Wavefront OBJ file of the C-alpha trace (Angstrom):
o trace
v 124.231 105.786 -37.513
v 122.725 106.965 -34.443
v 119.639 104.436 -35.318
v 122.729 101.677 -34.247
v 124.454 102.879 -31.483
v 120.920 103.160 -29.696
v 119.746 99.504 -30.629
v 123.464 98.182 -29.434
v 122.855 100.294 -25.751
v 119.060 98.353 -25.925
v 121.127 95.301 -26.814
v 123.495 95.603 -23.977
v 120.902 96.654 -21.430
v 118.983 93.407 -22.104
v 121.828 91.168 -21.827
v 122.829 92.055 -18.302
v 119.749 92.066 -16.717
v 119.275 88.413 -18.541
v 122.251 87.919 -16.479
v 121.789 88.917 -13.596
v 117.910 87.359 -13.600
v 119.880 83.971 -14.097
v 122.638 84.536 -11.007
v 119.666 85.479 -8.620
v 117.725 82.694 -10.441
v 120.886 80.419 -9.636
v 121.420 81.315 -5.985
v 117.870 81.050 -4.828
v 117.765 77.650 -6.335
v 120.942 77.174 -3.746
v 119.965 78.732 -1.341
v 116.764 76.070 -1.379
v 118.627 72.891 -2.018
v 121.218 73.942 0.740
v 120.856 71.702 4.418
v 118.940 74.037 7.032
v 121.377 74.338 9.980
v 120.355 72.593 13.092
v 119.941 74.647 16.172
v 121.565 74.035 18.731
v 119.398 71.931 21.670
v 119.505 74.172 24.807
v 120.124 72.504 27.438
v 117.950 71.606 30.282
v 120.167 73.509 32.982
v 123.530 75.814 33.339
v 125.676 74.297 35.172
v 128.986 76.527 36.984
v 131.611 75.809 39.091
v 134.203 77.549 41.002
v 137.032 76.638 43.705
v 139.125 78.316 45.946
v 142.381 78.238 47.196
v 144.209 79.413 50.292
v 147.605 78.826 52.848
v 148.442 80.571 55.900
v 149.729 80.904 58.636
v 148.429 81.890 61.638
v 149.676 83.047 64.670
v 147.642 84.193 67.750
v 149.416 84.919 71.578
v 147.627 85.572 75.191
v 148.565 84.181 78.393
v 146.493 80.911 78.125
v 146.443 80.573 74.546
v 149.562 80.087 71.569
v 149.279 79.024 68.355
v 150.721 78.098 65.537
v 149.629 76.896 62.235
v 149.736 76.272 58.745
v 146.709 75.138 56.384
v 145.329 74.505 53.403
v 141.629 75.265 52.587
v 140.352 74.146 49.011
v 136.763 75.258 48.643
v 134.831 73.595 45.902
v 131.494 76.024 44.374
v 129.259 74.280 42.369
v 125.486 75.619 41.021
v 123.218 73.968 39.245
v 120.368 76.343 37.398
v 117.151 74.710 35.841
v 115.514 77.487 33.560
v 114.135 80.701 35.594
v 112.820 78.954 38.838
v 115.234 76.653 40.238
v 118.614 76.372 41.528
v 120.512 73.834 43.480
v 123.683 75.086 45.071
v 126.661 73.352 46.685
v 129.882 74.468 48.449
v 132.603 72.548 50.511
v 135.755 73.397 52.146
v 138.825 71.008 52.896
v 140.466 72.011 56.239
v 144.164 70.603 56.137
v 146.566 71.972 58.724
v 149.461 71.411 60.719
v 151.275 73.332 64.097
v 151.735 73.733 67.044
v 149.086 74.688 69.844
v 148.494 75.376 73.484
v 145.325 76.083 75.768
v 145.076 76.063 78.980
v 141.207 76.308 78.593
v 139.557 74.898 75.379
v 140.557 73.486 71.743
v 140.871 76.794 70.259
v 143.979 77.868 68.380
v 144.362 74.002 67.341
v 145.082 73.413 63.679
v 141.909 72.279 61.869
v 141.183 68.660 59.958
v 138.398 68.751 58.639
v 136.163 68.846 55.418
v 133.237 70.946 56.240
v 129.956 71.524 54.424
v 129.430 75.331 54.113
v 125.926 74.950 52.216
v 123.852 72.609 50.540
v 120.361 74.045 49.476
v 117.648 74.191 46.805
v 116.460 78.108 45.849
v 113.451 78.790 44.392
v 113.056 81.628 42.103
v 109.284 82.664 43.127
v 109.184 85.718 40.116
v 111.622 88.422 39.545
v 113.601 89.433 42.853
v 111.488 86.931 44.786
v 113.338 83.324 45.822
v 112.703 81.346 48.716
v 116.051 79.286 49.352
v 116.083 75.989 51.858
v 118.209 73.488 52.695
v 122.042 73.875 55.056
v 122.731 77.862 54.492
v 124.878 80.408 54.868
v 123.125 82.193 57.552
v 124.226 85.792 58.570
v 123.135 88.083 61.453
v 124.089 91.778 59.291
v 124.349 91.023 55.447
v 126.696 94.439 55.408
v 128.784 93.625 58.101
v 128.502 91.813 61.701
v 130.403 90.219 64.417
v 128.603 87.111 64.039
v 130.426 84.866 61.847
v 127.998 83.540 59.110
v 127.016 79.917 60.516
v 126.155 76.767 58.526
v 122.538 76.180 59.804
v 120.083 74.603 58.557
v 116.966 76.749 57.914
v 115.305 78.552 55.454
v 116.137 81.635 53.398
v 113.366 84.246 51.812
v 114.264 87.149 49.954
v 112.507 90.255 47.791
v 114.192 92.547 46.366
v 112.694 95.922 44.925
v 114.385 97.791 42.283
v 117.240 97.295 40.099
v 120.286 95.912 40.387
v 122.157 99.099 40.813
v 119.610 100.503 43.059
v 117.091 98.856 46.062
v 115.321 97.594 48.592
v 115.913 94.494 50.192
v 113.584 92.477 52.317
v 115.278 89.285 53.521
v 114.514 86.848 56.618
v 116.102 83.146 58.174
v 114.473 81.115 60.077
v 117.206 78.236 60.922
v 118.281 75.430 63.706
v 121.419 77.052 64.716
v 124.406 74.541 64.972
v 125.795 72.701 68.234
v 128.928 71.400 66.865
v 127.992 68.271 69.730
v 125.550 66.391 70.588
v 124.112 67.586 73.765
v 122.850 65.208 76.749
v 119.802 68.434 77.045
v 119.507 69.857 73.584
v 116.153 70.930 74.392
v 114.780 72.757 77.196
v 111.182 72.055 78.055
v 110.576 70.144 75.023
v 111.440 73.130 72.432
v 113.542 73.344 69.905
v 116.733 75.591 69.612
v 116.044 78.443 66.856
v 117.599 81.337 65.866
v 115.879 84.125 63.635
v 116.594 87.048 61.734
v 114.538 89.702 59.803
v 117.011 93.107 57.533
v 115.972 95.765 55.596
v 118.499 96.699 53.428
v 118.952 99.054 51.267
v 121.859 100.010 47.994
v 122.441 102.979 45.589
v 124.933 102.766 43.514
v 125.766 105.410 40.583
v 128.077 105.160 37.355
v 127.858 108.293 36.920
v 129.599 109.304 40.205
v 131.876 105.913 41.384
v 129.539 106.028 44.306
v 128.278 102.919 46.000
v 126.108 103.050 49.762
v 124.882 99.835 51.457
v 122.828 99.794 54.359
v 121.275 97.375 56.236
v 119.369 97.146 59.670
v 119.122 93.570 60.825
v 116.475 91.966 64.153
v 117.713 88.544 65.059
v 117.095 86.235 68.101
v 118.807 83.224 69.650
v 116.065 80.757 71.772
v 116.635 77.569 73.501
v 120.498 77.233 72.315
v 121.966 74.151 73.987
v 124.374 73.305 76.532
v 127.332 73.071 74.022
v 126.717 76.904 73.378
v 126.124 77.425 76.136
v 129.705 75.576 78.171
v 131.528 76.922 74.410
v 130.868 80.179 75.269
v 131.700 80.241 78.480
v 135.189 80.014 78.208
v 135.308 82.165 74.310
v 134.149 85.612 76.023
v 130.478 85.929 77.498
v 130.409 87.340 80.668
v 130.396 84.728 83.599
v 127.268 85.883 84.751
v 125.133 85.071 81.808
v 125.176 81.601 82.847
v 124.154 78.848 85.431
v 126.213 75.356 86.135
v 129.095 74.890 84.464
v 130.667 72.967 81.846
v 128.575 70.243 80.125
v 125.391 71.264 82.428
v 126.155 75.160 81.679
v 122.563 77.493 80.273
v 122.311 80.655 79.382
v 120.488 82.888 81.876
v 119.229 85.691 79.455
v 118.299 85.244 75.892
v 120.040 87.306 72.878
v 117.588 89.444 70.992
v 118.077 93.026 69.432
v 119.517 94.733 66.263
v 122.877 95.305 64.507
v 122.512 98.182 62.105
v 125.833 98.340 59.416
v 126.808 100.586 56.547
v 129.658 100.591 53.777
v 130.402 103.538 51.494
v 132.386 103.100 48.672
v 133.612 106.118 46.047
v 135.788 105.417 43.318
v 138.423 108.232 42.773
v 139.927 107.841 39.231
v 141.261 103.678 39.043
v 141.007 104.064 42.506
v 138.505 103.323 45.763
v 138.160 104.853 49.207
v 135.189 103.386 51.892
v 134.320 103.440 55.231
v 132.208 100.878 57.393
v 130.571 100.914 60.289
v 128.148 98.730 62.633
v 126.470 99.084 65.661
v 124.737 96.068 67.911
v 122.455 95.615 71.053
v 121.428 92.366 72.548
v 117.803 93.819 74.304
v 118.185 90.851 76.855
v 121.703 91.364 78.533
v 121.988 93.654 81.183
v 123.504 97.733 80.002
v 127.216 97.528 80.379
v 127.388 93.808 78.781
v 125.524 94.565 75.867
v 126.331 96.904 72.637
v 129.310 97.063 70.485
v 130.821 99.293 67.679
v 133.172 98.906 64.838
v 134.507 101.684 62.658
v 136.947 101.401 59.787
v 138.191 102.770 56.405
v 140.197 101.063 53.517
v 141.964 101.913 50.315
v 142.345 100.245 47.111
v 144.787 101.950 45.333
v 144.923 100.545 41.307
v 148.742 100.058 39.698
v 148.391 98.403 36.316
v 147.515 94.981 37.391
v 148.056 95.132 40.909
v 145.469 95.883 43.748
v 146.655 97.291 46.632
v 144.324 97.264 49.416
v 144.965 98.873 52.910
v 142.568 98.758 55.791
v 142.235 99.739 59.218
v 139.479 99.264 61.878
v 138.702 100.058 65.934
v 136.227 98.047 67.998
v 134.902 97.796 71.352
v 132.242 94.963 72.445
v 130.602 93.979 75.403
v 130.784 90.311 75.736
v 127.289 89.419 75.610
v 126.148 90.673 72.512
v 125.847 87.154 70.489
v 126.636 83.878 71.523
v 130.385 83.699 71.315
v 130.508 80.289 69.942
v 129.136 81.513 66.699
v 131.905 83.152 65.843
v 135.322 82.455 64.331
v 138.716 82.989 67.086
v 139.843 85.495 64.596
v 136.533 88.060 65.283
v 135.933 86.982 68.732
v 135.667 90.864 69.952
v 133.342 89.709 72.762
v 134.648 91.766 75.988
v 137.209 93.592 74.061
v 138.130 96.646 72.569
v 141.211 97.024 69.812
v 142.045 97.261 65.981
v 142.807 95.585 63.273
v 144.882 96.573 60.351
v 145.925 94.788 57.570
v 146.992 94.973 53.469
v 146.068 92.738 50.406
v 147.980 92.619 47.310
v 145.777 91.221 44.683
v 146.814 90.240 40.816
v 144.089 90.567 38.375
v 144.955 88.777 35.043
v 146.142 86.042 37.641
v 143.218 85.530 40.712
v 145.834 86.015 42.597
v 145.866 87.614 46.145
v 148.252 88.079 49.221
v 146.151 88.624 52.600
v 147.605 89.565 55.483
v 146.682 91.347 58.722
v 147.386 92.107 62.224
v 144.608 92.229 65.561
v 145.220 93.626 69.424
v 142.440 92.863 71.690
v 141.978 94.327 74.913
v 140.039 92.071 77.457
v 137.263 95.483 79.111
v 136.101 93.613 81.965
v 137.962 91.348 83.866
v 137.398 87.939 83.280
v 139.998 84.804 84.312
v 139.037 82.752 81.304
v 140.374 86.081 78.948
v 143.777 87.720 78.178
v 144.939 90.607 76.183
v 145.200 88.632 72.366
v 147.244 89.488 69.303
v 146.786 87.642 66.268
v 149.030 87.134 62.679
v 148.021 85.996 60.444
v 149.468 85.658 56.450
v 147.452 83.796 53.658
v 148.034 83.291 50.117
v 144.324 83.145 48.093
v 143.847 81.716 44.354
v 140.000 81.888 42.343
v 139.094 79.641 39.799
v 136.603 78.671 37.374
v 136.547 75.094 36.716
v 133.712 75.506 34.404
l 1 2 3 4 5 6 7 8 9 10 11 12 13 14 15 16 17 18 19 20 21 22 23 24 25 26 27 28 29 30 31 32 33 34 35 36 37 38 39 40 41 42 43 44 45 46 47 48 49 50 51 52 53 54 55 56 57 58 59 60 61 62 63 64 65 66 67 68 69 70 71 72 73 74 75 76 77 78 79 80 81 82 83 84 85 86 87 88 89 90 91 92 93 94 95 96 97 98 99 100 101 102 103 104 105 106 107 108 109 110 111 112 113 114 115 116 117 118 119 120 121 122 123 124 125 126 127 128 129 130 131 132 133 134 135 136 137 138 139 140 141 142 143 144 145 146 147 148 149 150 151 152 153 154 155 156 157 158 159 160 161 162 163 164 165 166 167 168 169 170 171 172 173 174 175 176 177 178 179 180 181 182 183 184 185 186 187 188 189 190 191 192 193 194 195 196 197 198 199 200 201 202 203 204 205 206 207 208 209 210 211 212 213 214 215 216 217 218 219 220 221 222 223 224 225 226 227 228 229 230 231 232 233 234 235 236 237 238 239 240 241 242 243 244 245 246 247 248 249 250 251 252 253 254 255 256 257 258 259 260 261 262 263 264 265 266 267 268 269 270 271 272 273 274 275 276 277 278 279 280 281 282 283 284 285 286 287 288 289 290 291 292 293 294 295 296 297 298 299 300 301 302 303 304 305 306 307 308 309 310 311 312 313 314 315 316 317 318 319 320 321 322 323 324 325 326 327 328 329 330 331 332 333 334 335 336 337 338 339 340 341 342 343 344 345 346 347 348 349 350 351 352 353 354 355 356 357 358 359 360 361 362 363 364 365 366 367 368 369 370 371 372 373 374 375 376 377 378 379 380 381 382 383 384 385 386 387 388 389
C-alpha cells in the first residue's frame, strides 16, 4: 500500500510538470507568431499653440487728455521645436477698440485698431543653458521689473544660465534696432544707425522646502542715435524739455540714455497663500542731476479660496523725467516726471483659466511742464488663456 501511494504521487507530479511545460511552450510559440507592435515614429518637431483673449475698459483723465476705451485683444502665440537645438516662434496681437478720446497734444488715448507683431524669432540652443535668439523679439530693459515697456525690436539676444531652474545665475544681452514707429525724414545721425544695447546679470534662488523665491537683476542699458520721430513723440510724453533741441519732426535729443536699472522680487508662500515685495531703481548717467533717477516699490498678496485666487497689489513710484525715452513706454506705465501710486486687485478662476483684473493709478507731475498734467487711470479687464494644441 505504501509503495502504491508513493507511485501515485510520482505519477501525479510528472503529469503536472508535463502540463506546465506544454503551456509554457504553447505561450512561447504564440508570442513568436504574434506580430511585433510598431513603435510610433517620433515627430520631427513639437508644436505648441496658445491664445489669450482680453476685453478691457479703460478711462484716462487729465487736463489735456480724456479717453474712454473699450478694447478687445486676441493674442495667439505659436512655437515649433525641432530636436533639442532649434525653435521657431511667432507671437501676434490683434487689438480692436472703440470709444471716445480727446487729446490736445498727441494721439494718446485713442482707441487702437491694429494687428501687431510681438515676436517672430529663431532660437538656437547652443548647448544646455545657452541660447541665441534672433529676429523681431521682445526687448525688455530689466527682466524683473522695469519702467520701460518691452518693445518688439529687431535684434538678437544671448543668454547663459548657470545652475538649475530653481537656483541659477543668468547672463544675458540684447543688441537691437529700436523701433521708430513711422518713417523719419532723418533717421541717421552722421551716417550711424540707431541702436539699443543691454547687458544683464541676474539670479534666482527658490526653496521648495521654505516656499521662498527670490529674483534679482541688474541691467546696463544704452540708447544711441535715436530718430527724430522718437524724440518728437517723447517731447510731448514726459521727457524734460531741456532734453531736446528743435521741435516736432525736427526735434532731437541733446543727451543720450545710458545707465543702470536694478530690481528684485521676493515671494513667500504662507500655506496656500503667497506674499511678495518688489522694487526697482534706475539711473541715466547721461542726463543731468534731478532728471535722471527713478524708483518704485510695492507689495502684493495671493489669497486662495479653493478654485479662486485673489491678488491685491499696491506700489508707489517717483521718477524723474529723463530716465528712459518716454516714447518706448506705454501710456499706462509712463511715469516720467511723475510721482504717485497704483493699486489693483485681480480675481482668477484657476480651472476656468479666467481672470478679472482691475487697477487705479494716480500720477502727479513733479516738475512743471506745459505738456503734462496730473493724471488718473482706471482699468477693468477680463482675460482668458487657453492652449490651442
